C-alpha positions as CSV (number, residue, x, y, z in Angstrom):
1,M,20.3,-18.1,0.8
2,T,18.1,-18.7,-2.2
3,T,14.7,-17.4,-3.1
4,P,12.8,-17.8,-6.3
5,T,12.2,-14.7,-8.4
6,R,10.6,-14.0,-11.8
7,N,10.7,-16.7,-14.4
8,D,11.7,-19.1,-11.5
9,R,15.3,-18.0,-11.7
10,P,16.9,-18.4,-8.2
11,I,18.5,-15.3,-6.8
12,V,21.2,-15.8,-4.2
13,L,21.2,-13.0,-1.7
14,S,24.5,-11.6,-0.5
15,D,26.1,-13.0,2.6
16,P,25.9,-10.3,5.2
17,A,29.4,-11.2,6.4
18,D,30.8,-10.3,3.0
19,L,29.3,-6.8,2.9
20,D,31.5,-3.6,3.5
21,P,29.9,-1.9,6.5
22,T,30.9,1.5,5.2
23,L,28.6,1.0,2.1
24,S,24.8,1.4,1.9
25,H,24.2,-2.3,1.5
26,Q,22.3,-4.5,3.9
27,V,20.5,-7.9,4.1
28,G,17.6,-8.4,6.5
29,R,17.8,-11.1,9.2
30,T,17.2,-14.7,8.3
31,D,16.2,-16.3,11.6
32,V,12.5,-16.2,10.4
33,E,11.6,-19.0,8.0
34,L,9.8,-18.0,4.8
35,L,6.5,-19.8,4.1
36,D,6.8,-22.3,1.3
37,E,3.1,-22.8,0.5
38,T,0.2,-21.4,-1.5
39,I,-2.3,-19.0,0.0
40,G,-4.9,-21.8,0.0
41,Q,-2.5,-24.2,1.8
42,C,-1.7,-21.5,4.4
43,L,-5.4,-20.8,5.0
44,A,-6.2,-24.5,5.5
45,R,-3.3,-24.8,8.0
46,I,-4.5,-21.8,10.0
47,V,-8.1,-23.1,10.0
48,A,-6.9,-26.4,11.4
49,E,-5.0,-24.6,14.2
50,Y,-7.7,-21.9,15.1
51,P,-11.0,-23.3,13.9
52,E,-13.2,-21.3,16.3
53,H,-11.2,-18.0,16.3
54,D,-12.8,-15.0,14.6
55,A,-11.5,-14.6,11.1
56,V,-13.4,-11.7,9.6
57,I,-15.7,-9.1,11.2
58,D,-17.5,-6.6,9.0
59,F,-19.3,-4.1,11.2
60,Y,-20.8,-2.3,8.2
61,G,-22.1,-5.5,6.7
62,D,-23.0,-7.0,10.1
63,V,-21.0,-10.2,9.4
64,H,-19.0,-12.2,11.9
65,L,-17.2,-15.3,10.7
66,T,-15.0,-17.8,12.5
67,Y,-12.1,-19.4,10.6
68,T,-14.2,-22.6,10.1
69,E,-17.2,-20.5,8.8
70,F,-15.0,-18.4,6.6
71,Y,-13.2,-21.4,5.1
72,R,-16.5,-23.1,4.3
73,K,-17.6,-20.0,2.4
74,V,-14.2,-19.9,0.6
75,Q,-14.6,-23.5,-0.5
76,R,-18.2,-22.9,-1.7
77,L,-17.2,-19.9,-3.8
78,A,-14.0,-21.6,-5.1
79,S,-16.2,-24.6,-6.1
80,G,-18.7,-22.4,-7.8
81,L,-16.0,-20.7,-9.8
82,H,-14.4,-24.0,-10.8
83,A,-17.8,-25.4,-11.9
84,A,-18.3,-22.2,-13.9
85,G,-15.2,-22.9,-15.9
86,Y,-12.6,-20.7,-14.2
87,R,-9.2,-22.3,-14.2
88,K,-5.6,-21.7,-13.0
89,G,-4.2,-18.5,-14.6
90,D,-7.6,-17.1,-15.6
91,R,-7.9,-13.4,-14.6
92,I,-10.8,-12.5,-12.3
93,G,-11.3,-8.9,-11.5
94,I,-12.8,-7.2,-8.5
95,W,-14.1,-3.7,-8.5
96,A,-15.6,-2.6,-5.2
97,P,-14.9,-0.8,-2.0
98,N,-14.1,-2.7,1.2
99,R,-16.6,-5.4,2.2
100,W,-16.3,-8.9,3.7
101,E,-17.1,-10.4,0.3
102,W,-13.9,-8.8,-1.1
103,T,-11.9,-10.9,1.3
104,L,-13.9,-14.0,0.4
105,V,-13.1,-13.5,-3.3
106,Q,-9.4,-12.9,-2.5
107,F,-9.1,-16.4,-0.9
108,A,-11.5,-18.2,-3.2
109,T,-9.7,-17.2,-6.4
110,A,-6.3,-18.1,-4.8
111,E,-7.8,-21.5,-3.9
112,I,-8.2,-22.4,-7.6
113,G,-5.1,-20.6,-8.9
114,A,-7.0,-17.8,-10.7
115,I,-5.3,-14.4,-10.8
116,L,-7.1,-11.7,-8.9
117,V,-7.0,-8.4,-10.7
118,C,-7.5,-5.5,-8.3
119,I,-9.4,-2.6,-9.9
120,N,-9.4,0.8,-8.1
121,P,-13.0,1.6,-7.1
122,S,-12.4,5.2,-8.2
123,Y,-11.7,4.1,-11.8
124,R,-14.1,5.4,-14.4
125,H,-14.8,4.3,-18.0
126,K,-11.5,4.7,-19.7
127,E,-9.4,3.3,-16.8
128,L,-11.8,0.4,-16.3
129,V,-11.7,-0.6,-19.9
130,Y,-7.9,-0.4,-19.9
131,A,-7.4,-2.6,-16.8
132,M,-9.9,-5.2,-18.0
133,G,-8.5,-5.3,-21.5
134,Q,-4.8,-5.1,-20.5
135,S,-5.0,-8.0,-18.1
136,G,-7.6,-10.0,-20.1
137,V,-10.2,-10.3,-17.3
138,K,-12.5,-13.2,-17.8
139,G,-14.9,-12.6,-14.9
140,L,-15.5,-9.4,-12.8
141,F,-16.9,-9.2,-9.3
142,S,-18.4,-5.8,-8.7
143,A,-20.5,-3.7,-6.3
144,G,-23.7,-2.5,-7.9
145,R,-23.2,1.1,-6.8
146,F,-21.7,3.0,-3.8
147,K,-22.4,6.6,-3.1
148,E,-21.9,8.5,-6.4
149,S,-20.3,5.5,-8.1
150,N,-22.9,3.6,-10.3
151,Y,-20.7,0.6,-11.1
152,R,-23.5,-1.2,-12.9
153,A,-24.1,1.7,-15.3
154,M,-20.4,2.0,-16.0
155,I,-20.1,-1.7,-16.7
156,D,-23.1,-1.7,-19.0
157,A,-21.6,1.2,-20.9
158,A,-18.2,-0.6,-21.2
159,E,-19.2,-4.2,-21.6
160,S,-19.0,-4.2,-25.4
161,Q,-15.4,-3.2,-25.2
162,F,-14.6,-5.9,-22.6
163,S,-15.8,-8.6,-25.1
164,R,-13.0,-7.9,-27.4
165,H,-10.7,-9.7,-25.0
166,N,-11.3,-12.6,-22.7
167,Y,-14.4,-11.4,-20.9
168,K,-17.2,-13.8,-19.9
169,E,-19.4,-12.2,-17.2
170,T,-19.8,-9.7,-14.4
171,I,-21.0,-11.0,-11.0
172,F,-22.6,-8.2,-8.9
173,F,-22.5,-8.8,-5.1
174,G,-26.0,-9.7,-3.8
175,S,-27.2,-10.8,-7.3
176,E,-28.7,-14.2,-8.1
177,R,-25.4,-15.1,-9.9
178,W,-23.5,-14.2,-6.8
179,D,-25.7,-16.4,-4.7
180,E,-25.4,-19.2,-7.2
181,L,-21.6,-19.1,-7.1
182,A,-21.2,-18.3,-3.4
183,N,-23.5,-21.1,-2.2
184,H,-22.3,-23.8,-4.6
185,A,-21.9,-27.3,-3.2
186,I,-18.3,-28.0,-2.1
187,L,-16.4,-29.9,-4.7
188,D,-13.3,-32.0,-4.3
189,L,-10.7,-29.4,-5.3
190,N,-7.6,-31.5,-4.4
191,P,-6.8,-32.2,-8.1
192,V,-6.9,-28.4,-8.7
193,R,-4.7,-27.7,-5.6
194,E,-2.1,-30.2,-6.7
195,Q,-1.5,-28.1,-9.9
196,L,-0.7,-25.0,-7.9
197,H,2.8,-23.8,-6.8
198,P,3.9,-20.9,-4.5
199,D,5.6,-19.2,-7.5
200,D,2.5,-19.1,-9.6
201,P,1.1,-15.6,-10.2
202,I,-1.9,-14.9,-8.1
203,N,-2.5,-11.2,-8.1
204,I,-2.3,-8.2,-10.5
205,Q,-2.1,-4.8,-8.8
206,Y,-2.2,-1.8,-11.1
207,T,0.2,1.0,-10.2
208,S,-1.5,4.3,-9.6
209,G,-0.6,5.5,-13.0
210,T,-0.1,9.1,-11.8
211,T,2.5,9.4,-14.5
212,G,1.8,7.6,-17.8
213,M,-0.2,4.4,-18.3
214,A,-0.8,2.1,-15.3
215,K,1.3,-1.1,-15.2
216,G,0.0,-4.3,-13.7
217,A,2.5,-5.6,-11.1
218,T,2.1,-9.4,-11.2
219,L,2.6,-11.0,-7.8
220,T,2.9,-14.6,-6.7
221,H,1.6,-16.6,-3.7
222,R,5.2,-16.5,-2.4
223,N,5.5,-12.7,-2.9
224,I,2.4,-11.6,-1.1
225,L,1.9,-14.4,1.4
226,N,5.4,-14.0,2.8
227,N,5.2,-10.2,2.7
228,G,2.0,-10.2,4.8
229,Y,3.5,-12.8,7.1
230,L,6.7,-10.9,7.8
231,V,4.8,-7.7,8.4
232,G,2.8,-9.5,11.0
233,E,5.9,-11.0,12.5
234,T,7.4,-7.5,12.8
235,L,4.2,-6.3,14.5
236,Q,4.5,-9.4,16.9
237,Y,1.1,-10.7,15.9
238,T,-0.4,-13.7,17.6
239,D,-3.8,-15.4,17.2
240,Q,-5.1,-13.0,19.8
241,D,-4.7,-9.9,17.7
242,K,-7.5,-8.1,16.0
243,V,-6.7,-5.8,13.1
244,V,-8.8,-2.8,11.9
245,I,-8.1,-2.2,8.2
246,P,-9.6,1.1,7.0
247,V,-7.2,1.3,4.0
248,P,-8.5,0.0,0.7
249,F,-8.3,-3.7,-0.1
250,F,-7.6,-3.1,-3.8
251,H,-4.2,-2.0,-2.7
252,C,-1.4,-4.1,-1.1
253,F,-1.7,-2.1,2.1
254,G,-5.2,-3.6,2.7
255,M,-5.1,-7.0,1.1
256,V,-1.5,-8.0,1.8
257,M,-0.3,-6.1,4.9
258,G,-3.8,-6.2,6.3
259,N,-5.6,-9.4,5.3
260,L,-2.6,-11.7,4.8
261,G,-0.7,-10.2,7.7
262,A,-3.6,-11.1,10.0
263,I,-4.7,-14.4,8.6
264,T,-1.1,-15.9,8.5
265,H,-1.1,-15.5,12.3
266,G,-4.7,-16.7,13.0
267,A,-5.6,-13.1,13.9
268,T,-8.9,-11.3,13.1
269,T,-9.5,-8.8,10.3
270,I,-12.0,-6.1,11.1
271,I,-13.7,-4.0,8.4
272,A,-15.0,-0.7,9.7
273,G,-16.8,0.3,6.5
274,P,-16.6,0.5,2.7
275,V,-14.4,3.6,2.8
276,F,-12.5,5.5,5.4
277,N,-14.6,7.3,8.0
278,P,-12.8,8.3,11.3
279,Q,-15.8,7.8,13.5
280,S,-16.5,4.3,12.0
281,V,-12.9,3.3,12.5
282,L,-12.8,4.4,16.1
283,E,-16.1,2.7,16.8
284,A,-14.7,-0.5,15.2
285,V,-11.6,-0.3,17.4
286,E,-13.8,0.1,20.5
287,H,-16.5,-2.5,19.8
288,G,-14.0,-5.0,18.3
289,K,-11.4,-4.5,21.0
290,A,-8.9,-4.1,18.3
291,T,-5.1,-4.4,19.0
292,S,-3.8,-3.1,15.7
293,L,-4.8,-0.2,13.4
294,F,-3.5,0.7,9.9
295,G,-3.6,3.9,8.0
296,V,-1.8,6.7,6.2
297,P,-0.8,9.8,8.3
298,T,-3.9,11.8,7.2
299,M,-6.2,9.0,8.4
300,F,-4.6,9.1,11.9
301,M,-4.8,12.9,11.9
302,A,-8.5,12.6,11.1
303,E,-9.0,10.1,13.9
304,L,-7.2,12.4,16.3
305,D,-9.5,15.3,15.2
306,E,-12.6,13.0,15.7
307,I,-11.4,12.1,19.3
308,E,-11.0,15.8,20.0
309,H,-14.4,16.8,18.6
310,A,-16.1,13.9,20.4
311,K,-14.5,14.9,23.7
312,A,-15.9,18.5,23.3
313,K,-19.4,16.8,23.1
314,G,-18.7,14.7,26.2
315,K,-18.1,11.5,24.3
316,T,-15.0,9.3,24.6
317,Y,-13.7,6.3,22.7
318,D,-12.2,3.4,24.6
319,L,-9.0,2.6,22.7
320,S,-7.2,0.9,25.5
321,S,-7.0,-2.4,23.6
322,L,-4.8,-0.9,20.9
323,R,-1.1,-1.9,20.9
324,T,0.4,-1.7,17.4
325,G,-0.3,-0.9,13.8
326,I,1.2,0.6,10.7
327,M,1.5,4.2,9.4
328,S,2.6,4.3,5.8
329,G,2.1,6.1,2.5
330,T,4.0,9.3,3.3
331,A,6.2,10.9,6.0
332,C,4.7,11.2,9.5
333,P,5.1,14.4,11.5
334,T,6.7,13.9,14.9
335,R,3.8,15.5,16.7
336,T,1.3,13.2,15.0
337,M,3.3,10.1,15.9
338,R,3.5,11.2,19.6
339,Q,-0.3,11.9,19.7
340,V,-1.0,8.5,18.1
341,M,1.1,6.9,20.8
342,D,-0.2,8.9,23.7
343,I,-3.8,9.6,22.8
344,M,-4.6,6.5,20.8
345,N,-2.5,4.1,23.0
346,I,-0.6,2.7,19.9
347,N,2.8,2.7,21.6
348,E,4.1,0.0,19.3
349,I,3.1,1.6,16.0
350,T,5.5,1.0,13.2
351,I,6.4,2.8,9.9
352,A,6.5,0.7,6.7
353,Y,8.0,1.6,3.3
354,G,7.7,-0.2,0.0
355,M,6.0,-0.3,-3.4
356,T,3.5,-2.4,-5.2
357,E,6.3,-4.1,-7.1
358,T,7.8,-5.4,-3.9
359,S,4.6,-6.9,-2.6
360,P,4.7,-4.2,-1.0
361,V,6.9,-3.8,2.2
362,N,10.6,-3.9,2.1
363,H,11.5,-1.7,5.1
364,Q,9.8,-1.5,8.5
365,T,10.6,0.0,11.9
366,L,10.4,-2.3,14.9
367,V,7.7,-2.0,17.6
368,D,10.4,-0.9,20.1
369,D,12.4,1.4,17.9
370,P,13.0,4.9,19.4
371,I,10.4,7.5,18.2
372,E,13.2,9.3,16.4
373,K,13.7,6.3,14.2
374,R,10.0,5.9,13.6
375,V,9.5,9.5,12.4
376,G,12.9,10.1,10.8
377,T,13.4,6.8,9.0
378,V,11.4,3.9,7.4
379,G,13.3,1.3,9.4
380,R,15.6,-1.5,8.1
381,P,15.0,-4.3,5.6
382,N,12.5,-6.9,6.8
383,P,13.8,-10.6,6.9
384,H,15.1,-12.2,3.7
385,I,15.3,-8.8,1.9
386,E,18.4,-7.3,0.4
387,V,18.7,-3.6,-0.1
388,K,21.4,-1.3,-1.5
389,I,21.6,2.4,-2.4
390,V,23.4,3.2,-5.6
391,D,24.6,6.2,-7.5
392,P,21.9,6.6,-10.2
393,E,24.5,7.6,-12.8
394,T,27.2,5.0,-12.1
395,G,25.3,2.2,-10.4
396,E,28.0,2.0,-7.7
397,T,26.9,1.5,-4.1
398,V,27.2,4.7,-2.2
399,K,28.8,5.3,1.2
400,R,26.6,5.3,4.3
401,G,24.8,8.6,4.7
402,E,25.1,9.4,1.0
403,Q,22.0,9.8,-1.2
404,G,21.2,7.4,-4.1
405,E,18.5,5.2,-5.6
406,I,17.1,2.4,-3.5
407,L,17.3,-1.1,-5.0
408,I,15.6,-4.2,-3.5
409,R,15.8,-7.9,-4.2
410,G,14.6,-11.1,-2.7
411,F,11.4,-13.2,-2.5
412,L,9.3,-10.0,-2.6
413,V,10.1,-8.7,-6.0
414,M,7.2,-9.1,-8.5
415,Q,7.3,-11.5,-11.3
416,G,7.0,-8.6,-13.7
417,Y,4.5,-6.2,-15.2
418,W,1.7,-8.1,-16.9
419,D,2.3,-8.4,-20.6
420,M,4.9,-5.6,-20.5
421,P,8.3,-7.3,-20.9
422,G,10.1,-4.1,-21.8
423,K,8.8,-2.2,-18.8
424,T,9.7,-5.2,-16.6
425,A,13.3,-5.2,-17.9
426,D,13.5,-1.5,-17.2
427,A,12.5,-2.1,-13.6
428,I,14.2,-5.4,-12.7
429,D,17.8,-5.9,-13.8
430,E,19.5,-9.2,-14.6
431,D,20.7,-9.7,-11.0
432,G,17.1,-9.4,-9.7
433,W,17.4,-5.9,-8.3
434,M,14.1,-3.9,-8.4
435,H,15.0,-0.3,-9.2
436,S,12.5,1.7,-7.0
437,G,13.0,5.2,-8.4
438,D,13.1,6.4,-4.8
439,L,16.0,8.3,-3.5
440,G,17.3,7.7,0.1
441,T,20.1,7.3,2.5
442,M,21.2,4.6,4.9
443,D,22.7,5.4,8.3
444,E,25.3,3.6,10.3
445,E,22.7,1.3,11.9
446,G,21.1,0.4,8.6
447,Y,18.0,2.6,8.9
448,A,16.9,4.1,5.6
449,R,15.5,7.5,5.1
450,I,13.5,8.4,2.0
451,T,14.7,11.7,0.6
452,G,12.4,11.9,-2.5
453,R,11.4,10.5,-5.8
454,A,13.9,10.8,-8.6
455,K,11.1,12.0,-10.9
456,D,10.0,14.7,-8.3
457,M,13.5,16.3,-8.3
458,V,13.4,20.0,-9.2
459,I,16.4,21.5,-11.1
460,R,16.7,25.2,-10.3
461,G,19.5,27.0,-12.0
462,G,21.5,23.8,-12.2
463,E,20.9,22.9,-8.6
464,N,19.1,19.6,-7.8
465,L,16.4,20.3,-5.2
466,Y,14.5,17.5,-3.4
467,P,10.9,18.5,-2.4
468,R,10.8,15.9,0.4
469,E,13.6,17.7,2.3
470,I,11.8,21.0,2.1
471,E,8.4,19.5,3.0
472,E,9.9,17.9,6.1
473,F,11.3,21.2,7.3
474,L,8.0,23.1,6.7
475,M,6.1,20.5,8.6
476,T,7.9,21.7,11.7
477,H,5.9,24.9,11.5
478,P,3.3,24.8,14.3
479,D,0.5,26.0,12.1
480,I,1.0,23.7,9.1
481,S,-1.0,20.5,9.0
482,D,0.5,19.2,5.7
483,V,2.5,20.5,2.8
484,Q,3.6,19.4,-0.7
485,V,6.3,21.1,-2.7
486,V,6.4,21.0,-6.5
487,G,8.5,22.5,-9.3
488,V,7.0,25.1,-11.7
489,P,8.5,26.5,-14.9
490,D,10.6,29.6,-14.6
491,E,12.2,31.6,-17.4
492,K,15.3,32.6,-15.4
493,Y,16.1,29.4,-13.4
494,G,14.3,26.8,-15.4
495,E,12.2,25.8,-12.4
496,E,11.1,27.4,-9.1
497,L,9.4,25.9,-6.1
498,M,5.8,26.2,-5.1
499,A,4.5,25.0,-1.7
500,F,0.9,23.9,-1.3
501,I,0.0,24.1,2.4
502,I,-2.9,22.8,4.5
503,M,-3.2,24.9,7.6
504,R,-4.1,23.6,11.0
505,E,-7.7,24.3,12.2
506,D,-8.2,27.8,13.5
507,T,-4.9,29.2,12.2
508,A,-4.5,32.0,9.7
509,P,-3.2,31.2,6.2
510,L,0.5,31.6,5.6
511,D,1.7,33.7,2.7
512,Q,5.1,33.6,1.0
513,P,6.8,36.3,3.1
514,A,5.8,34.4,6.3
515,V,7.1,31.1,4.9
516,R,10.3,32.8,3.8
517,E,10.8,34.3,7.2
518,F,10.3,30.8,8.8
519,C,12.9,29.3,6.4
520,N,15.5,32.0,6.6
521,G,18.6,30.8,8.4
522,E,17.3,27.2,8.3
523,L,17.2,26.5,4.5
524,T,19.5,27.8,1.8
525,R,17.8,30.6,-0.2
526,H,17.3,28.5,-3.3
527,K,15.4,25.9,-1.3
528,I,12.8,28.4,0.0
529,P,9.6,28.2,-2.1
530,K,9.0,31.2,-4.3
531,Y,5.3,30.6,-4.4
532,V,2.9,29.6,-1.6
533,Q,-0.7,28.5,-1.9
534,C,-3.0,27.4,1.0
535,V,-5.5,24.7,0.1
536,D,-8.1,22.6,1.9
537,S,-6.8,19.3,0.5
538,F,-4.5,17.6,-2.0
539,P,-5.5,15.4,-4.9
540,M,-5.0,11.8,-3.6
541,T,-5.0,8.3,-4.9
542,L,-7.2,5.9,-2.9
543,S,-4.0,4.3,-1.5
544,G,-3.2,7.6,0.2
545,K,-0.5,9.0,-2.1
546,V,-0.6,12.6,-3.2
547,R,-1.0,13.1,-7.0
548,K,1.9,15.4,-7.5
549,V,1.3,15.5,-11.3
550,E,-2.1,17.1,-10.6
551,L,-0.5,19.5,-8.1
552,R,2.0,20.6,-10.7
553,E,-0.8,21.2,-13.2
554,Q,-2.7,23.3,-10.6
555,A,0.4,25.3,-9.9
556,V,0.9,26.1,-13.6
557,E,-2.7,27.1,-13.9
558,L,-2.5,29.3,-10.7
559,L,0.6,31.1,-11.9
560,G,-0.6,31.5,-15.5
561,I,2.4,29.6,-16.7
562,Y,1.9,27.2,-19.6
563,Q,4.0,24.1,-20.2
564,K,5.5,24.0,-23.7
């Protein structure tokens, strides 16, 4: 089996028959063919197959497009961009919350081979200037403003710094310039398409940058098109599926798992609103008769709360059309998974695990996996993906059940970090293995369990402690809604543990003695948090990940301990 990777070097995946079954090393099934086409070629094929099927529905923007209508708009915008001088390899940024135009830009830029640079809508001046300059953005699509974010004012303030690089213009959605590009006469783009290849870079996704400077993971047509396609295959999508995507498009969860997962199957993408709102999501499911719903666990928890609150007011949501979906981003409590299956009717919900650098999904549970596997593991490698777990010190593959660092290779591994060859070499070794930095185990059936991040490990008195293990145990407390554990400096032991806890509604806050009592006899003494702080929320990235760096800073401030 061969699949192209960075610099067009072929990587030969291991033959499953040659693998030692006692070791944590596995190759996903290969009975599903990978797509060998560009995003534009795929869209044209789907349009020919399902011309009158719904492609994109935006309830917030009151837009409803069939595949034929959507494709025509893609061709008009692609033609406008080409006429304006944008060419293959040019970087075009997008800085906006979810809207149907976001999806249009995604496919129009791919049509001409421009590289779409996804910019986090929560970015402010310094972060915006960095992303624009680091990637050399030539043109930027942007919202004018949304809620407290005045994008136009921030761009005006930063524009002089953009011009030091490759910058040409900003196109605000709804402006005359937008109308000019989006309504351009359709040109013959075949000469442009002939120059494109599935291994061309097509997307730059900036890692969250919660530690250090953000890095631009550079992804190809082959990377993200196949990742979305295989996610859809695992969810058993057909052209009859309708997918509500409340997760942000600027992240792979939205634009790859969501948009590309649906469109590669002729399914429908449904936009509930610019940002997550549980009521809007449930209304979109009901009115759109959605079959699939995406989200991080906290989103599903908020939707369950909304269902309960609505019920108290005599209102119900018809969610009978739901069948499947993805819960990802962090571990899901068992009770939440059961409620999602029972109350929301999502009996075939799956768990997915990955990282931006792997386009993003590398592991996923199946729609019929037992619930224990869906809450206790992240599934097995998706097709055409090779995974092994190694000792971080020696690089040797560990035995099944032993903890180590998760390594991934195959079609999904990014081309590299944009203009960061050193960082790329640190992340991807000469054999094509992406070093995830995640710690995990693999059981006898090949299911992986994430045990933590290597960088989150706490060393207390010489003992290595993994916050994820402690968090998962504390989540079994009936009054705890969510919990995060971090390390804080300690003169005696070097580090101690502090638990930040979000309580369930109408429950009394837990203090350290109560937490200690709950843990006694279940966790060894050194794994019991010394400090406990109840909070209303955690600092989060827009992609649904907890900013543990900020939590550690809060912990130090709360305790009056200062890092040296």
